[in-house]
N, C-alpha and C positions, 0 to 999 in steps of 0.2 A: 416499465422495466421489470422483468421477472428473473433475469439471470445475473450475469456479472458484467460490470463495466470496469475497464482498466483506464486510469487517467495517468498519462505520462507527461513529463515535461522537465525543464531545467529548474534550477533554484529560483524561487520567487516568480514562478510563471503563472501562479494562480491555481495550482492543482488542488490544494486543500479547500479553498473557498468554493470552487466549482463542485468538487466531490460532495462537500457538505450540503450545498443547495440541492444537488440531485437526490441525495438521501432524504432530505427534509420534505421533498415533494412526494415521497412514498408513504409517509405516515408519521405518527407521533411516538412510536416505540423504537428508538434508534440506539444502536450500540456503536461506539467508537473503540476500535481496537488499536491501541498505541503500542508500537514496537520500539520506540525510543526509550533510552535510559538516561536519566539525568546524571551523567558522569562528571559534569563540570557546571559552573554557574551559568554560562551562556546557554547550554542545553536546557537547564532548569528554567531559564527565562522563556525559551521557545515553547517548552511544554506548558508553562503557565499561560502564555499568550493564546495558545491553541485551546486550552480549557476554557478560557474566558470568552472565546468566540462561540461556544456551544451553550444552548439554553437547557432548560429542565427536561426537554424531551430526550436528551442524550444521557446514556450511562457509559462509563468508561471501563474497559477491560485492558489491563496491561499484559502484553504477550511478547517479550523480547525474543523468544526462540520457539515456543510451542504455538505457532500461528494456526495450524490446522485444528488443534484442540480448542483454541480460543474461538475460532470461527464456528465450530460445531456448538460450543456452549452458548455463544452470543446469539445464534440464530433462533434459539428456542424462544418463541414469543416476540421476536423482533420484526418490525416492518422492513427494516434495512440495516445492514452492517457496513461500516466504513473501516477499511484497513489503511492506516497511515504509519509507516509506509514499508513497502517491500524492500527498498534499498537499505534501510536501517536494519530490518530483519536479517537480510543477507549478511550484512556486516557483523551482526551479533553472532550468527551461525559460524561464519568464517573465523572470527576471533576466538570463539569458544571451541573450535575444532569439530564442529558438527559435520554430518554427512550432507553436504550441500546438494549433491545430485539427487539423493533420495528425498530430501525435504522439498526440492523443487518439483520433482515428479508428483509427490503426494499433494502439494498445493495445487498443481495444475489439474489433477483429477478432481479435487474439491471445487475448484473454480468452474470447471466444466459443467458440473451439476450442483450448484450451491444450494444449501438447505434454506436459504432466504435470499432475497435480492442483496447483492454485495457490490460495493464500490471499492476498488483497490487502487491505491496511489503508488506510483514508482517514479524514481528519477531516471531520466534518460542521460546516462553518463558517458556514453560512447561517442559523442559528437565533438569532443574536444581534443586536446593534444594527447599523444601517447605518453602514459606515465613513465617516470624514470626509474621505477623499481619493480621488482617481480611481484610483490604483494599487491601493489596498486594495479598492475596490469592484470593479474588474476582476478581481482575484484571487478575491474571494468568488464572483463570477459564473462565472468559469472553473472553479473548484472544484465548484460546483454542477452545471455541465454535464458535467464529467468524471465525477462520481459518478453522474449519471443514465445516462450512456453505458455505464459499466462495470456498474452495477446492471441495466441493461436486458438485458445479454447473459450475466451471471453465472447460474450454476445455483442459487446460494443467496445471500441477503443477510441479514446479521444486524446489528442496531443495538444497540450496547452502551450501557447506562444504569446507572451506579453499579455496575459490575462484573457486571451481569446481561445475558445475551444475550436479545434480543427478535427472534424470527424475523420477517423482513419478507417474504422470498420463499424458496420452495423447501421 
């Protein structure tokens, strides 16, 4: 793999483990870009669990909103970069009043020609019920457009279902 891989799936579908294995197959200088923020105890536990699953080959860069900047910085000298996850990044952008459309376009341009092999994780949120409020519906729509844009330029797209990778593209 020399370009970008998008790993999609629902909650607990095996996205992170699969993405991590794919990156580890590419070398020993690996960068994990975390978009999550520990805003409550449950999220802090999730972050700690993810950190514990990575060994000394991994360095971590936190990027709740400046994802493109983090990818460019992480790629210097890295064998692979893992972004976990686009869905939380989108949430951070929306709640912070960021320009979602501009950020989405910038990310798609970067993913199209990544400075290092990159694996990007995103949740597939549009397969469930229609949300009952405007913010949740906007989030679902924005997440769908973000996933479409990144999938359109990624070299490979995998959909995780029950821990099984289903190749969608590439």
